[in-house]
C-alpha positions as CSV (number, residue, x, y, z in Angstrom):
1,M,23.0,196.2,65.6
2,T,26.1,194.0,65.3
3,Q,27.2,191.5,68.0
4,S,30.2,193.8,68.7
5,D,27.9,196.8,69.1
6,Q,25.5,194.9,71.4
7,R,28.4,193.7,73.6
8,H,29.8,197.3,73.8
9,T,26.3,198.5,74.9
10,E,25.9,195.8,77.5
11,I,29.4,196.5,78.9
12,A,28.6,200.2,79.0
13,Q,25.5,199.4,81.0
14,M,27.3,197.1,83.3
15,E,29.9,199.8,84.1
16,K,27.2,202.3,84.8
17,D,25.2,199.8,87.0
18,L,28.4,198.8,89.0
19,R,29.3,202.5,89.4
20,H,25.8,203.3,90.7
21,I,25.6,200.2,92.9
22,A,29.0,201.1,94.5
23,G,27.8,204.7,95.1
24,I,24.6,203.5,96.7
25,I,26.4,201.1,99.0
26,K,28.9,203.9,99.9
27,Q,25.9,206.2,100.7
28,Q,24.3,203.5,102.9
29,G,27.7,203.0,104.6
30,R,27.9,206.7,105.3
31,K,24.4,206.7,106.8
32,I,25.5,203.9,109.1
33,L,28.7,205.8,110.1
34,T,26.6,208.6,111.5
35,N,26.0,206.3,114.5
36,Y,29.8,206.1,115.2
37,K,32.5,208.5,116.1
38,I,34.5,208.1,112.9
39,T,34.6,209.8,109.6
40,P,34.4,208.1,106.2
41,P,38.2,208.4,105.6
42,Q,38.8,206.9,109.0
43,F,36.5,204.0,108.2
44,I,38.4,203.4,104.9
45,A,41.7,203.4,106.8
46,L,40.3,201.0,109.5
47,Q,39.0,198.8,106.7
48,W,42.4,198.5,105.1
49,L,44.0,197.7,108.5
50,F,41.2,195.1,109.2
51,E,41.7,193.4,105.8
52,L,45.5,193.6,105.5
53,G,46.8,193.8,109.1
54,D,49.4,196.3,110.4
55,M,50.7,198.8,107.9
56,T,53.1,201.7,107.8
57,I,51.6,205.2,107.2
58,G,53.3,205.1,103.8
59,D,51.5,201.9,102.8
60,L,48.2,203.2,104.1
61,S,48.7,206.5,102.3
62,A,49.2,204.6,99.0
63,K,46.1,202.4,99.6
64,M,44.0,205.4,100.3
65,Y,45.5,207.6,97.6
66,L,46.2,210.3,100.2
67,A,49.2,212.5,100.9
68,F,51.5,211.1,103.7
69,S,50.8,214.2,105.9
70,T,47.0,213.7,105.5
71,T,47.3,210.1,106.5
72,T,49.5,211.0,109.5
73,D,46.7,213.4,110.7
74,L,44.1,210.8,110.1
75,V,46.1,208.2,112.2
76,D,46.7,210.8,114.9
77,R,42.9,211.3,115.3
78,M,42.2,207.6,115.3
79,E,45.0,207.0,117.8
80,K,43.5,209.7,120.1
81,N,40.1,207.9,119.9
82,E,41.8,204.5,120.7
83,L,41.0,202.9,117.4
84,V,44.6,202.3,116.4
85,K,48.1,202.5,117.9
86,R,51.5,203.0,116.5
87,V,53.9,200.1,117.1
88,R,57.6,199.9,116.4
89,D,58.6,197.0,114.1
90,E,60.6,194.3,116.1
91,Q,63.0,193.6,113.3
92,D,63.6,197.3,112.3
93,R,63.0,199.8,115.1
94,R,63.0,202.6,112.5
95,V,59.7,201.3,111.0
96,V,56.4,202.2,112.7
97,R,53.3,200.2,111.9
98,I,49.7,201.2,112.5
99,H,47.9,198.5,114.5
100,L,44.1,198.1,114.7
101,L,42.8,198.1,118.3
102,P,39.8,196.1,119.5
103,E,37.5,199.2,119.4
104,G,38.5,199.9,115.8
105,E,37.9,196.2,114.9
106,R,34.5,196.3,116.6
107,I,33.4,199.3,114.6
108,I,34.5,197.8,111.3
109,E,32.8,194.5,112.0
110,E,29.5,196.2,113.0
111,V,29.5,198.6,110.0
112,I,30.3,195.8,107.5
113,E,27.6,193.6,109.0
114,K,25.1,196.4,108.6
115,R,26.2,197.0,105.0
116,Q,25.9,193.3,104.3
117,T,22.4,193.2,105.8
118,Y,21.4,196.1,103.5
119,L,22.7,194.2,100.5
120,Q,20.9,191.0,101.7
121,N,17.7,193.0,101.9
122,M,18.2,194.3,98.4
123,L,18.6,190.7,97.0
124,T,15.5,189.1,98.7
125,H,13.7,189.0,95.4
126,L,16.3,186.7,93.9
127,G,16.4,183.0,94.4
128,E,19.3,181.2,96.1
129,D,20.7,179.9,92.8
130,E,20.6,183.4,91.4
131,V,22.4,184.9,94.4
132,Q,25.1,182.2,94.1
133,Q,25.5,182.7,90.4
134,F,25.7,186.5,90.9
135,S,28.3,186.0,93.6
136,R,30.4,183.8,91.3
137,Y,30.3,186.3,88.5
138,L,31.3,189.2,90.8
139,S,34.1,187.1,92.3
140,A,35.4,186.2,88.8
141,L,35.3,189.8,87.7
142,H,37.2,190.8,90.9
143,E,39.8,188.2,90.4
144,E,40.3,189.3,86.8
145,M,40.7,192.9,87.9
146,K,43.2,192.0,90.6
147,K,45.5,190.6,87.9
148,E,46.0,194.1,86.4
């Protein structure tokens, strides 16, 4: 096997492993969500608001790859459950932003903490140096992908 063929095989395996890991973490997250009064799409929306701050429905739709009308329905349900609220922009009153409320923030923090605990438990067999090296590699890959 040539060096090029070996690299291709390794990259194919990495892609498969990353895809499976992401799927397993997503499944674990959904199990955790059964203890909360939100759906997986609502969790994703809350996560975007938690990470990026207030957003318009259009911005949130684009991040979630959902139709504007679907995102509007999602926000309506989250607003009813007091997870978010609509706020008019001070500079342009025509613009309405979705604002994360304390209950939404609490849920996101708890679920993310439980997902992190799951991941930590999966890495207990690795040494501290290995975990740090793995973290650096993942961060470097993520930074490279964000450039695209």
